[in-house]
N, C-alpha and C positions, 0 to 999 in steps of 0.2 A: 907578328901577324898571326902565327899559329895559335898563340895563347888567346888572342882576341876571338878567333873563330871557334876555338874550343869552348871558351866561356859562353859565347852566343849559342852554340849547339847545346851545351848543358842547360842553359837557361831555357831555351825553347823546349827541350825534353822535359824539364820540370813543369813548365806551363802545360804541356800536352798531358803529362801524367796526372797533374792536379785536376785538369778539366775532365779527364776520363774518370777519375775517382769520384769527383763531385757528381757527375752525371750517372755513374753506376752505383752510387751508394744508397739508393732508396731500397731499403730492406723489404723483402716480400711480406714480412709480418707486419709492416706498417700499413699496408693496404688492407682495408676491411674486406674480408672474403664475402662474396655474394651470398654464400650459403652459411653465414655465421650463425651459430646456435645462440639464441637469445640468452641473456644473462640468467634469468630465472630458471630456464631449462638446463643451462650449463651447471648451475648450482645443484639442481636435482641430480644430474648425472654424476657430478663430483662427489656428492654425498654418498651415492650408491657405490661409487668406485672406492671411496675410503672405507666404507663398511666392508666391502669385499676384500680389500687389502688386509684389514684387521682379521677378518674371518679366515683368510688363507694363512696368515701368520700364526694362527692358533693350531693349525694342523701339525701333527707330529710327523713331518715328512723327512725322509732320510737325507735328502740333500736340497740345496738351494735350487738346483736345476728342476727337481721334482716340484718344488713349491712354485717356481716360475711357470712351469707347464700347467699346473693346476690353476694358477691365477689367470693365465692367458685364456684358458678354456672357459673359466667362469666369466671373465671380462667379455669375451665374444658373445656368450649367452646373454649377459646383461645388456649389451648394445643391441642385440636382436630384439629383446623384450621391450626395450625403450624406443625401438625403431630409429636408431641413430647409426649412420654410416661411420665406420672408424676413421675414414679419411676426413670427413667433415668434422668429426670430433677433434682430430689432430690439428687441423687447420685452425679451428676455433680456439683450441688450447694454446697454440703458438701465438695467435693474435692477442688473446687475453693476457698471456704471460709477458708479452712485450709492452703491455699497457697496465702498469701497476694499479692505476686508479680503478680500472674496471675489475681487475682480479681481486682487489681488496673488497669491493662491493659483493662480488660473487662469494668469496670466502666468508664474509660476514653471514651470508645466508646459509652457507654450508655448516658453519659452527652452530647457528641457531637450530638447524634441522637435526644435527647430531645430538645437541643437548635435549631436544624434544624426544628423540628416539631413545636416549639413554635415561631420561628422567632427571637429568642433572641441571636443567635450566633453572628450576626454582631454587634448588639448594645452592647453586652458584650465586644467584642474585641475593640470597639472604646473607651470605657470608660477608 
């Protein structure tokens, strides 16, 4: 009798746990944020972010902490110039990162913009 009750209790526990997991598994990044940055604007922002990262990496700073502080300062300045709230950017980046189809389209634009800025677009196409 005990074994039967124990089996039933375990089975009910598994059903309850499974139900809770299914109901609670909708990841927040699956929901499209109300203030999602449009793909084209996100591509422009990411282009500037990558240029800023490259610029910061060229600095001859004594430590990675110094480089990180310099980058964060420049990044905040960039977001102010582009009139983008950092929390909106973060939510948008998380959303796009969890949807590879969108992120791929954005990064195609980023690569094109970087090639134009560096003048490599034509030479890469000729090769």
